[in-house]
N, C-alpha and C positions, 0 to 999 in steps of 0.2 A: 766672339759671337758669330753665330752663323746666320746666314740670310734666310729668307723665306724657304720653306720646304716645298719642293715641287710636288704637286698632287700625283699620286700613283695612277698609272693608267688603269682603267677599269678592267677587271678580270672578265675575259670573255665568257659569256654564259654558254654552257653546253646546249646545243640545240635540243629542243624537246623531241623525244622519239615518238613518232606517230605509230601507235601500236594498237589498232582496233581489235586485234585478236588476243590481247593480253589476258583477259579473264579466261578465255578458253585454254590458253597456254598454261595458265596457273592450274586449271583443273587437270589437264593432261600431266603436268608436273606432279600434282598430288597423287595421281594414279601410279606414276613411276616410283615416287617415294614410298607409297604404301606397299607396292610390290617388292621393293628392295629392303625396307626397314620395318614394315608392319605398321599398323595404326599407332601403336605405342611410340614408335620412332618418328612419327610424322609431326613436323613442326612448321610454323609459318616460315621460319628462317630457312629450313631445308627445302621447302617448296619453292620459295623465291630464288634460292641458289640454283636449283635444277632448271627453273624457268628463265634464269638469267635476267632477273628484274630486281629493282630495289625492294627491300623488305616492306616499305610503306605501301607497295602495290597490294599487298595482302589485305591490309586493313581498309584500303580504298575500295576494293572489289568485294570483300566479304566481311560480315559482322563478327564472325567467330570461326575458329577452326572446325567446329561442328558443322557449320554451313558449308565449308570447303569439302568436308568428308561426305556430307549428304549429296552435294553436287557431283563429286567424283564417283561415288558409288552408284548414283543414279545413271550417270553416263555409262559406267561399266555394265550395269544391269540392262540398260536399253540396248547396248550393242549385242549382248548375248541373246536377249529376247528377240531382236531383229533376225538373228540366225534361225531361232525356233520358228518365227513367223514365215520366213522364206522357205525353209525346208518343208514345213507342213502345208503351206499353201501350194507348193509344187506337187505334192502327192495327189495322185488322181483317185486313189481308192484306199481302202483299209490296209491292204497288203503293202502298198507304196508308203503309207503313213508309218507302218511298223518299221519298214526299212529306213525311213527318214529318222525315226527315233533312235534306231541303232547307230546310224551315222552321226547323229547329234552327240550321243554319248561317246562313242569310240573315237571319232575324229574331231568334232568341234569342241566339245566340253573338256576332253582330256588331251587335246592336241596342243594347247598353248600353256606352258608352265606359268607365264605371266598372268594370263587370265584366270588360271586355276588358283594361284596364290591370292589374287584379288577377291575371288569368290569366297575362299576360306576366310580371309580377313574380314569380309563383309559379314559372314555368318557369325564370327566371334564378336565383332563389334556390335552387331544387331542384338546379340544375346544380352548385352549390357546397356544398350542405348535405344529407348523406344522410338526416337526420331529415325534411327537407321532401320528399325523393324518395319517402319512404314515403307522404306525402300524395298526390303525383301518381300513384303506383302504385295506391293504393286507388281513386282517381278513375278511372283508366283501366280497372281491373277492373270497376267499377260501370257505366261507360259500355258496356263490351263485353257485360256481362250483359244490359243493356237492348237492345242491338243483336241479341244472340243470340235474342231472342224471334222474330226474323224472318229471321235470316241464320245460316249455319253459323259455327262458332268462328273459323275462319281468315278468312272474309270479314268477320266482325265486327271482328277485330283490325285488318285492313287498312283497313277503312272508317273505323274510329276514327282511324287515322293520317291518312287522307285528310281527314277532318273537321278535325283539328288543323292540318294543312297549309293547307287552304283558309282557315281562320280567321286563321292567322298571316300568310299572304300578303296576304289582303284587309286586315287590320288595319294591317300595316306598310308597305304599298305606297302610293306617291303616285298610283298608277293602279289602285285596287282593282278586283277582279272585280265584275261586275254580278250581280244575283240570277240573271239568265238564264245567265250563264257558269258560275255555281256549279251551277245546275240541270243544265246540259250535262255538267259534269265528273262529277257524281254519277251521272247516268244512264249516261254512257259507261263508268264503272268497273263499275257493277252489271249491265251487259248480259249 
């Protein structure tokens, strides 16, 4: 017979990581995953892995994957809209505004493959999901407000559509438009 079993020493608990930005990091991680794998390849598990947090953090901070997608795409749309706002606010007159639009398309909107992929992913996801359509609608309204600093409401709406078309055609073409062709198209429309 053996004697009394000695109690095991308590397993030290891992200190809790103070992480006040965790939710923001999860949203940023979602944008990374979307850009790399597309919306269809975006999962709670993959976002948590990229953010380097436990999987349970996803359900702690978000009620669904749709909520994560809405937050992530809203962040993306806001960052692009902020550039629109800054460029058009800096324009002193109509000619400067036209140059700002050309720079927006040629440099800002077509300049980052990561942002371009996110934009296309948002468009495709919004075509299927009304909740994401609200994100695109808010983005379009904000872009139009920025354009309306220099153009009437009808022109702003049509110019916004032209900008989207120029970006998509250039991004998805095997023979993208050159900056000079983009400049010509915008000048031609705004004559």
